[in-house]
C-alpha positions as CSV (number, residue, x, y, z in Angstrom):
1,X,92.8,149.7,98.4
2,X,92.5,151.4,95.0
3,X,94.8,155.0,94.1
4,X,91.8,157.4,95.4
5,X,90.7,156.3,98.8
6,X,94.8,156.3,99.4
7,X,95.4,159.8,98.3
8,X,91.8,160.5,100.1
9,X,94.1,159.2,103.4
10,X,96.7,161.1,102.0
11,X,95.2,164.9,101.2
12,X,92.9,164.2,104.6
13,X,95.6,164.3,107.0
14,X,98.2,166.9,105.4
15,X,95.8,169.0,104.9
16,X,94.2,168.7,108.7
17,X,98.3,168.8,109.7
18,X,98.6,172.5,108.3
19,X,94.8,173.4,109.9
20,X,95.1,172.6,113.4
21,X,98.5,174.6,113.9
22,X,99.0,177.8,111.6
23,X,96.2,179.4,112.6
24,X,97.1,179.2,116.5
25,X,101.7,179.4,115.9
26,X,102.5,183.2,115.8
27,X,100.5,182.7,118.8
28,X,102.7,179.5,120.2
29,X,105.7,182.2,119.6
30,X,104.1,185.5,121.6
31,X,103.6,182.8,124.4
32,X,106.7,181.6,124.3
33,X,107.8,185.2,124.6
34,X,108.7,186.0,121.4
35,X,107.4,190.4,120.5
36,X,106.5,190.9,118.1
37,X,109.2,192.4,116.1
38,X,111.0,188.3,116.1
39,X,108.3,187.2,115.4
40,X,108.4,188.4,112.6
41,X,111.7,188.0,111.8
42,X,110.7,184.4,112.9
43,X,107.9,184.5,110.3
44,X,109.8,185.8,107.9
45,X,112.9,183.3,107.9
46,X,110.2,180.7,107.2
47,X,108.6,182.3,104.2
48,X,112.3,182.6,102.6
49,X,113.3,178.8,104.1
50,X,110.4,177.3,102.3
51,X,110.8,179.0,98.7
52,X,114.7,176.6,99.4
53,X,112.9,174.3,100.3
54,X,110.7,173.1,97.7
55,X,112.6,173.4,94.6
56,X,115.1,171.1,95.9
57,X,112.8,168.9,97.2
58,X,111.2,167.9,94.5
59,X,114.1,167.9,91.5
60,X,115.9,165.1,94.2
61,X,112.5,162.9,94.0
62,X,112.3,163.5,90.2
63,X,116.4,163.2,90.0
64,X,115.8,159.3,92.2
65,X,112.1,158.7,90.5
66,X,111.0,158.2,94.3
67,X,108.8,161.8,95.0
68,X,107.0,158.9,97.3
69,X,110.0,158.6,99.1
70,X,110.8,162.2,99.5
71,X,107.6,163.0,100.6
72,X,107.8,160.4,103.3
73,X,110.3,161.6,104.3
74,X,110.0,165.3,104.8
75,X,106.3,164.3,106.7
76,X,108.1,162.5,109.0
77,X,110.7,164.8,109.7
78,X,108.2,167.7,109.8
79,X,105.9,165.1,112.5
80,X,109.6,165.0,114.5
81,X,110.7,169.5,114.4
82,X,106.8,170.2,115.0
83,X,108.2,168.0,118.8
84,X,110.9,170.6,118.6
85,X,108.4,173.2,119.7
86,X,107.3,171.9,123.5
87,X,111.0,172.2,124.8
88,X,113.0,175.7,122.4
89,X,113.1,178.8,124.5
90,X,114.7,181.4,123.2
91,X,114.8,183.6,119.8
92,X,117.6,181.0,118.4
93,X,116.3,177.9,119.9
94,X,112.6,179.4,118.9
95,X,114.2,180.2,114.8
96,X,116.0,176.9,114.7
97,X,112.9,174.7,114.7
98,X,110.4,176.8,112.9
99,X,113.1,176.5,109.5
100,X,113.1,173.3,110.0
101,X,110.6,172.8,110.7
102,X,110.0,174.5,107.4
103,X,111.7,173.5,105.3
104,X,111.2,170.1,105.8
105,X,106.7,170.9,105.1
106,X,107.7,173.3,102.3
107,X,107.4,169.9,100.1
108,X,104.7,168.2,100.7
109,X,102.2,169.2,99.2
110,X,104.2,170.6,95.9
111,X,105.1,166.0,96.1
112,X,101.7,165.2,96.9
113,X,100.5,166.6,93.7
114,X,102.6,165.4,91.5
115,X,101.6,162.1,92.2
116,X,97.8,162.1,92.3
117,X,97.9,164.2,89.0
118,X,99.5,161.0,86.8
119,X,96.5,159.3,88.4
120,X,93.6,158.0,87.0
121,X,91.0,160.1,89.2
122,X,89.9,163.3,88.6
123,X,92.2,165.9,90.9
124,X,89.5,168.4,92.1
125,X,88.5,165.2,94.6
126,X,91.3,164.9,96.5
127,X,92.4,168.7,96.2
128,X,89.1,169.3,98.2
129,X,89.2,166.9,100.7
130,X,92.4,168.4,101.5
131,X,90.1,172.1,101.9
132,X,87.4,170.4,104.4
133,X,89.6,168.7,106.2
134,X,91.3,171.6,106.7
135,X,88.6,174.0,108.1
136,X,87.3,170.9,110.3
137,X,90.6,171.2,111.8
138,X,90.9,174.6,112.3
139,X,87.6,174.8,113.6
140,X,88.2,171.3,116.2
141,X,92.2,173.0,117.0
142,X,89.8,176.4,118.0
143,X,88.4,173.8,120.9
144,X,91.1,172.2,121.8
145,X,93.5,175.2,123.1
146,X,90.5,176.4,124.9
147,X,90.6,173.0,126.5
148,X,94.2,171.7,126.6
149,X,96.3,175.5,125.7
150,X,97.9,175.7,122.7
151,X,100.9,173.1,123.1
152,X,97.9,171.0,122.2
153,X,98.2,172.2,118.7
154,X,101.3,170.6,118.8
155,X,100.5,166.9,119.9
156,X,98.5,167.3,117.3
157,X,100.1,168.2,113.7
158,X,102.9,165.8,114.8
159,X,99.8,163.4,115.6
160,X,98.9,163.8,112.2
161,X,101.4,164.2,110.3
162,X,103.0,160.9,111.1
163,X,99.6,159.7,109.8
164,X,100.2,161.1,106.6
165,X,103.0,159.9,106.1
166,X,102.0,156.7,106.5
167,X,99.3,157.3,104.2
168,X,101.8,158.3,102.0
169,X,103.3,155.1,102.4
170,X,100.3,153.8,100.4
171,X,99.8,155.8,97.5
172,X,101.4,154.5,94.0
173,X,104.9,155.7,93.2
174,X,104.9,156.3,89.5
175,X,107.8,155.1,88.0
176,X,109.1,156.0,83.9
177,X,110.7,154.0,82.2
178,X,113.7,155.0,79.5
179,X,113.3,159.1,80.9
180,X,115.9,160.8,79.0
181,X,116.9,163.7,81.3
182,X,117.0,167.1,79.6
183,X,119.6,169.5,78.1
184,X,120.5,171.8,79.8
185,X,119.1,170.8,83.2
186,X,115.7,170.6,84.4
187,X,114.1,173.8,85.0
188,X,115.5,175.6,82.0
189,X,113.8,172.9,79.9
190,X,110.7,173.9,82.1
191,X,111.0,177.3,80.8
192,X,111.4,177.0,77.7
193,X,107.8,175.6,77.4
194,X,106.0,178.9,76.4
195,X,102.5,176.9,77.8
196,X,104.7,176.0,81.2
197,X,105.5,179.5,81.6
198,X,102.0,181.7,81.2
199,X,100.9,179.2,83.6
200,X,102.8,180.4,86.0
201,X,102.8,183.7,85.4
202,X,98.9,183.6,85.4
203,X,99.1,181.9,88.7
204,X,101.0,183.7,90.2
205,X,98.8,187.3,88.8
206,X,95.4,185.7,90.0
207,X,96.5,184.5,92.9
208,X,98.4,187.2,94.4
209,X,96.1,189.6,93.7
210,X,94.7,187.3,97.1
211,X,97.6,189.5,99.1
212,X,95.8,192.3,100.1
213,X,92.4,190.1,100.8
214,X,94.5,187.9,101.9
215,X,95.9,190.8,105.1
216,X,93.3,193.2,105.0
217,X,89.6,192.2,104.6
218,X,89.3,191.3,108.2
219,X,90.8,195.1,108.6
220,X,88.8,196.9,106.0
221,X,85.8,195.1,107.5
222,X,86.2,196.4,111.2
223,X,86.9,200.0,110.1
224,X,83.6,199.6,108.3
225,X,81.8,198.3,111.5
226,X,81.2,195.1,110.2
227,X,81.1,192.8,113.7
228,X,83.4,190.0,114.2
229,X,80.3,186.9,113.5
230,X,79.2,188.7,110.6
231,X,83.2,189.1,109.5
232,X,83.8,185.1,109.7
233,X,80.6,183.8,108.3
234,X,82.1,186.4,105.4
235,X,85.8,184.3,105.4
236,X,83.9,181.0,106.0
237,X,81.8,181.5,102.6
238,X,85.0,181.9,100.3
239,X,85.9,178.9,101.7
240,X,83.1,176.4,101.2
241,X,82.9,177.5,97.9
242,X,86.3,176.9,97.3
243,X,85.1,173.4,99.2
244,X,82.4,173.2,96.0
245,X,84.6,173.8,93.5
246,X,87.0,171.4,94.1
247,X,84.5,168.4,94.5
248,X,81.8,169.9,92.2
249,X,81.6,172.5,89.5
250,X,85.7,172.9,88.8
251,X,85.8,169.2,87.2
252,X,82.9,170.4,84.3
253,X,83.9,173.7,84.1
254,X,87.2,172.6,83.2
255,X,86.8,170.5,80.5
256,X,83.9,172.5,79.3
257,X,86.0,176.0,79.5
258,X,89.5,174.1,78.6
259,X,91.7,175.2,80.7
260,X,93.0,178.2,79.8
261,X,89.1,179.2,79.1
262,X,88.5,178.9,83.0
263,X,91.7,180.5,83.6
264,X,90.6,183.5,82.2
265,X,87.3,183.2,83.6
266,X,89.3,183.2,87.4
267,X,90.5,186.0,85.9
268,X,88.1,187.9,85.4
269,X,86.3,186.8,88.5
270,X,89.2,188.6,90.8
271,X,88.7,191.6,88.3
272,X,84.5,192.0,89.6
273,X,85.5,190.8,93.1
274,X,88.0,193.4,94.0
275,X,86.1,195.8,92.4
276,X,83.3,195.3,94.8
277,X,86.3,195.3,97.9
278,X,87.0,198.4,96.3
279,X,83.6,200.5,96.0
280,X,81.8,199.2,98.9
281,X,82.2,197.7,102.1
282,X,77.9,197.4,102.4
283,X,77.9,193.8,103.7
284,X,75.3,192.1,101.1
285,X,77.8,192.6,98.1
286,X,80.4,191.7,100.0
287,X,78.1,188.3,100.8
288,X,77.3,187.8,96.7
289,X,81.4,188.1,95.4
290,X,83.1,186.4,98.5
291,X,81.8,183.0,96.7
292,X,83.6,184.3,93.8
293,X,87.3,182.8,95.6
294,X,85.7,179.0,94.4
295,X,86.8,180.3,91.5
296,X,89.6,183.0,91.9
297,X,91.8,180.2,93.3
298,X,90.4,176.6,93.6
299,X,89.0,177.2,90.0
300,X,91.8,178.3,88.8
301,X,93.9,176.2,90.4
302,X,92.8,173.3,88.8
303,X,93.1,174.7,85.7
304,X,96.6,175.0,86.2
305,X,96.7,171.4,88.0
306,X,95.6,169.6,84.0
307,X,98.0,172.2,81.6
308,X,101.4,170.8,84.3
309,X,100.3,167.3,83.7
310,X,99.7,168.1,80.1
311,X,102.2,170.0,79.0
312,X,105.3,168.7,81.8
313,X,107.6,165.8,80.3
314,X,107.6,163.4,81.7
315,X,110.5,163.1,84.9
316,X,110.1,166.3,86.0
317,X,106.8,166.6,87.6
318,X,108.5,167.1,91.1
319,X,110.4,170.0,89.8
320,X,107.7,172.0,87.7
321,X,105.1,171.7,90.9
322,X,107.9,173.3,93.0
323,X,108.1,175.7,90.2
324,X,104.6,176.9,90.5
325,X,104.0,176.4,93.9
326,X,107.3,178.9,94.5
327,X,107.2,181.7,91.7
328,X,103.2,181.3,91.2
329,X,101.7,181.2,94.7
330,X,104.9,182.0,97.6
331,X,107.4,184.4,96.1
332,X,103.8,185.9,94.1
333,X,101.6,185.7,97.5
334,X,104.6,187.2,99.6
335,X,106.0,189.9,97.5
336,X,102.8,191.4,96.8
337,X,101.6,190.9,100.7
338,X,104.3,193.5,101.8
339,X,102.9,195.9,98.8
340,X,99.4,195.3,99.9
341,X,100.5,197.1,103.1
342,X,102.0,199.6,101.2
343,X,99.0,200.3,98.7
344,X,96.7,200.0,102.2
345,X,98.3,202.7,104.1
346,X,97.8,204.6,101.2
347,X,95.4,204.4,99.5
348,X,92.9,202.2,101.7
349,X,90.6,199.7,100.3
350,X,91.2,201.9,97.0
351,X,94.4,199.5,96.9
352,X,91.8,196.4,96.0
353,X,91.7,198.5,92.1
354,X,95.5,197.4,91.5
355,X,94.5,193.5,92.8
356,X,92.5,194.0,89.9
357,X,94.9,194.9,87.2
358,X,97.0,191.9,88.3
359,X,93.7,189.8,86.9
360,X,93.4,191.8,85.0
361,X,97.4,191.7,83.0
362,X,96.5,187.0,83.4
363,X,93.9,187.4,80.4
364,X,95.9,187.5,77.7
365,X,97.9,184.1,79.0
366,X,94.5,183.1,79.2
367,X,94.4,183.3,75.6
368,X,98.1,182.8,74.9
369,X,96.7,179.2,76.4
370,X,94.1,178.5,74.2
371,X,96.5,177.6,71.5
């Protein structure tokens, strides 16, 4: 069995596990009697622990030269933590389980990506499989919740994480021989690479600009009189475009434009997308720009992955992915989500102009990556 089918199984099970539970976990916490302020506390603590756990796990995998082993252990622990929700009651017990769950889940995509990028197949195929599996799993979990209640998502996620751990055990490890440890530590060594710094900052600006859309697009559309059914179609357009780009369009675009050109295109697409969001709530205009998500997210991610695989020294793959995931995606998104709340409260939809400005700020970084 070649590497590609093994990674397809891994990404399908991994992202399906995310899809069955992540939309419903806040509702599950509410069903256990937590008021909104305590739910917010639990979710915020989970975000914080994920930002810490991912770099630690990535570095451990690099030092041991055993990314696969750390990945399998993380998934197995996450499956057990998921089952811990079944008996958890009260704020402190639910918080403890949520922290363990978040810490064990945080590094799995980082480690899987670090392994996949060193194989001889197109990364977009496995990442696109993950996005498609997430969509299908989310739809199926909604049916399961309606039929069997909220606890069904816990059994589904634990089962899928167990399957993902078994799939991860079957993927090939990428072992480096004769790799010297960088002087001064791994993180400083990575940050001394200009191209790596530019990739992380560009991803932080462009991916972070999605924060206002993710937090307030539905609120904006509802206030404009757009029905929930139409709003769900608009949202689905974006996700469908993501899958198409990962599978079909993205690899060709990155090859033809170069990764730097693809990042520039993602920045320009973001500027256009957020300008329309700020300017109008016309359904036709929104339907035209929502598929740009395939460019602003999926194409950008493919380009960043290509550059990281090219510029990161051997033996630092896990650490590099963790920095990209926590700074370029996690921390920037968390910060800009908080900022988006203040912007939307003060400016309404006009706050999307600020998100467009963030994308514009990424253009000089894309130009610098051409060298």
